N, C-alpha and C positions, 0 to 999 in steps of 0.2 A: 366536361367537369364543371360543376358550379363553383361560384366564389367560396361558398362555405366548405365545399369538399377540398378545394385548393388550400384553404386556410388550415383545415384539419390535417391535410397531408404535410403542410409546412411544419406544423407543431410536432407531428410524429417524427419527421426528419430531424428536427432540432433535438428532440428527446433522445433519439438514437445517437446523434452526434455527441451530445453531452454525456451520455452513459459510456460511450467509447472513450472519451477523454478522461472520465473519472476512472475507468478501468486501467488505462495506461498510467495515469498519475499514481494510482494505488500500487501498481506493479513496480514502478520506479521507487516509490516510497518504501515498499517492502524490501527491495534490494538494498537500499541505503540503511534501513534499520537493521538488516541482516549483517551488514558490514560493521555497524556500530556494536551490535551484540557480540559478534565474533571477536572483536577486539577486546571487549570486556571479559569474555570467557577464555581468551587466549587460544582460540581455535586456529589450527595451522592453515586450513584452506577456507578463508573467509568468503571467497567468491562462490564456492560450492554451497556453503551454508546460506548465503544470500539467495541463491537460486532455489534452494529448498524452501525458504520462506515464501518466495513468490508463488510456488506451487501450493503451499499450505493454505494460502488465502483463497485459492480457487476451490480447494477440495472441501472446506468446511467454513461455516459462518464464524466470523471473528477468529479465523484460524491462525493468523499471525500472532495475535496477542496470546492465545492459548499455547502456541508452540514456544514463544519466547518465555512465558511464565514457566512452562515445563522444563525448558532447557536451562534457564537460570537456576531453578531449584535443583536440578540434577547436577549442575556444575558447582553448587554450593556458593553461588554468587548472590549477594543481597541487592536486589533492585526492586523498588516498590512498584506496585501496580500503577499508581498515579504517574510515576516517572516514565514508565513504558508508554502509557496512553498519551501523556503530554508530548513525548518525543515523536510518537506516531502522528499526532495531530500537527505538530510543528513541521515535520518533514513533508507531510501531505500538502500543507499550505505552500511551503517553499517549492516543492516539485510542481504543483499546479501553476504557481507564478512563473517559474522558469519555462514551463511548456507554453504558457500564454505569451510570454515574451519571445518565444522561438528559440530558446537555448536548449 
């Protein structure tokens, strides 16, 4: 294997590693935002709702936001789109930081 091939392989490995970490961070974030939303909507089984949100992100693009928007509207709870997106961004940053620090 040439030096150039080794470098290319190293970049591919780093990309795969970064994508895996992002996926894990997003899954954690989705669980946390699910707990937050369940508390606002007064859902009895917050853990089950959080797990549903984790699955929603995998099944469709921007699935968590769409699901939250739909569920808030159905529950008659007023939460602005900007607040949902801001909370999602903040939780993702916090989750990534804690993963990086090994927590």
